N, C-alpha and C positions, 0 to 999 in steps of 0.2 A: 504493499499499499505506500502511495506516495501523496504527500500533501504539498500543494502549491498556494501560497499566499499572494493576493493582488491587494493587500492593504495599502501598500506604498503606492500603487497605481492610482487606487481611487482617491487617496489623499491628494495627489498631485493633481489628477483630473478634475477634481471637485474644488480646487482652490479658487476663490474668487466668486463662488455662487452664494447667492444671499436671498432671503425671503422665502417665496414658494418654492424656488429651485432647491434651496438648501433643505427644506422640509422633505422635499422629494427624494433625497438622497438615499435612505434606506431601500425605498421601492426601487430606485434606479439601479443600485447595486445589486439587488435579488435579480432584476432583469439581465443586468450584465453577465453575473456569474452563470446564470442558466444559459445564456446564449453561448458563452465560452465553453461551458462544458458541452454544449451539442457540438460545437466546432472541434474540440478536443476528440469527441467520440467518432466524428467523422473523419479526423485526420488519422486516427488509431485504426479505423477500418481500413483506409487506403494503405496503411502501413502493413496490414495482413495480406493485402491484395499484391504488395510488392515483395513480401517475405516469402510467403507460401506459393507452391506451384498450383496454379488454378484452385484457389480455395473455394469450398462449396457455399451456397447461398446461406446454409445453416451456421457456418462458421462466421461469414460476414455480417450476421445478425446478432452477433454475440454481445456488442457493446449496448450498455444502458446507461441512462442519465437520470439523476435525481435532482429536480429542480431546487433552486434556493427560494426561501421566503424572507419577508421582512423580519419576522420573527426567528429566523434560522439562517444567516447569510452564510450558508455553506452549500455549494453544489458539488454533487458526486458523479464521476464517471467509473462504472464498474462493468466486469464481464459477468455476463447471467449465469446463473447456476448451470444450466445445461451444457454450456460451453468451457466454463471455468476449469473443469477438471483436466481436460485433454490440452487446454492452452496454457495450464500452469507452468509446465518446463520453459516456455518461450518467454514467461514473464519474469522468471527468476533472474537476478544478475549472473549467477553462475551456471544457468540452464538447468538441465535435468534430464530424465529418462521419459522417453515417449510412454504416453498413458495408452493402454489397449482398449479400454471402454467394455463392452461385451465380449469381445474376442479374447482368446488366451495367446494368440500370437498377432504379429503385424502381417497383413496378407499384401505381398508384393505381386501386381500381375506381370507375367512375363510373356506368355503367347496366349493371350486371351482377350476377348472384346472388353474394351473400356467405355466408361461413358465420358461425357465432355469435360469432367474433372478429373480425368485419369484414373478413377477408381473402378472396382468391379461393380458392375450393375446389381441393384438389390435383387436377391432371388436367384442370381446365376449361379452362385456356388452350390447352392441347394440343388439346382437342376443338373449341374455336372456330377453330383454325388449319386444321382439316381440311373447314371449311364453304365453299361456294362464295360465299356471300354475306358472306363476312368476309375482311378484308385487314388486313396490319399495315404502316404506314408513316405518313408526314408529310402533313398536310393543312393548306393555308392557311386561316386563319379569320379573322374580324374582330379577335380578340384575339391573333393571331400564329400561327405555325406550330406545330401540336400533333403529336407522334408518339404513335402508340399503336394501339390495336386498334379497328377501324371496321367498321361493319355497312352494307352498302350497302341502299339502298331497294328494298322489294318492291312489285309492283303492289298497289293498294288493295283489287282483288278477291279477293286471295288470302286474306284475314282475318288475324287476329292470330297464327295459328299455321300455319306451313308443313308441311313433310313432316315425320313422325315427331314431330308435336306441338312442334317447335321454335319458339321465338318469332321473328317476323320483324319487319322494320322497315317500317311503313306510312306513316311521316311525310313521305314524299317527298324526303328529304334524308339525307346521311349521319349516322349516330349514332355518337357515341363512347361505346364500352364500357369501355374500359380505357385509362388515360393513362401512358405512361412519362414519367418525370421523372429528372432527374439527383439524386445524393444532396444532401441538405440539411443545413446546419448544425443540429445538435441545439440546441434552445432551452430545453431544461430540465434539471436534474441531479438525481440520485437522492439526493443529500445523506446518503450512507450514513455518513459519519464521525460527524456529529452525531446521527444516528439511533441509531448503536451506543453512543456515549457516554450518551445519555440511558437507553437501556435498561440498561446497567451500573450507572449511578447509581441507578436505581429498583429493580434487582433483586438487587443485590450482597449486601445483609444477609439477604434471603429465601433466596438461594442458598446462602450461608455456612451459615445455620442448618439448612437440609436437608442440607447436605454433612458437617458435623460429626458430626451425628445418626447419619447412615449410616456414617461412619467408626468412630465407637464401637461401633455395633451390630454391625459386622463385624470388629471388632478381635480378635485371637488373644492 
């Protein structure tokens, strides 16, 4: 968790305000903090897009914002619970180990159809398990023992597609479709603190101008 204060920014920006404008400072401050928090959340989402390879919409919807109030001049940017667990290694300063979620291993597509995000489509692994030419297990190879989803070779005369148009393996040897690997150490960090500070430094004055203008326009 990182805390960034804009107290000095507000003190400087509100200097010279009098009368009604000064009375509206708490409301304007709440508006400013909420606007900055939204911009920070957007910036962190863009950071995930540049850090990860084709992140899913689920991942990109992971940022949440808690608005500030006149009675609580604190706005929060947080990662939602559903995404927080597996994003945690990318948020720690020293990194961490990949989180598996419901799987016991990391599924690495090798020679199998992928969706637009580079992942195995939902339900495809279950479909593969039900095929007679597919098995899951360990196979000794020249590079070591590999655990994954393997496809047995099919007679060359069968053609490229077997029953129901399913792709078959006519290579004459076992073909690795999906490799199962252990969780790996995360090699990169989202750098969220530095990104958040830059957004605030760049946008504080602009957010304050919009906030004080709105606060005065709605004053009673």
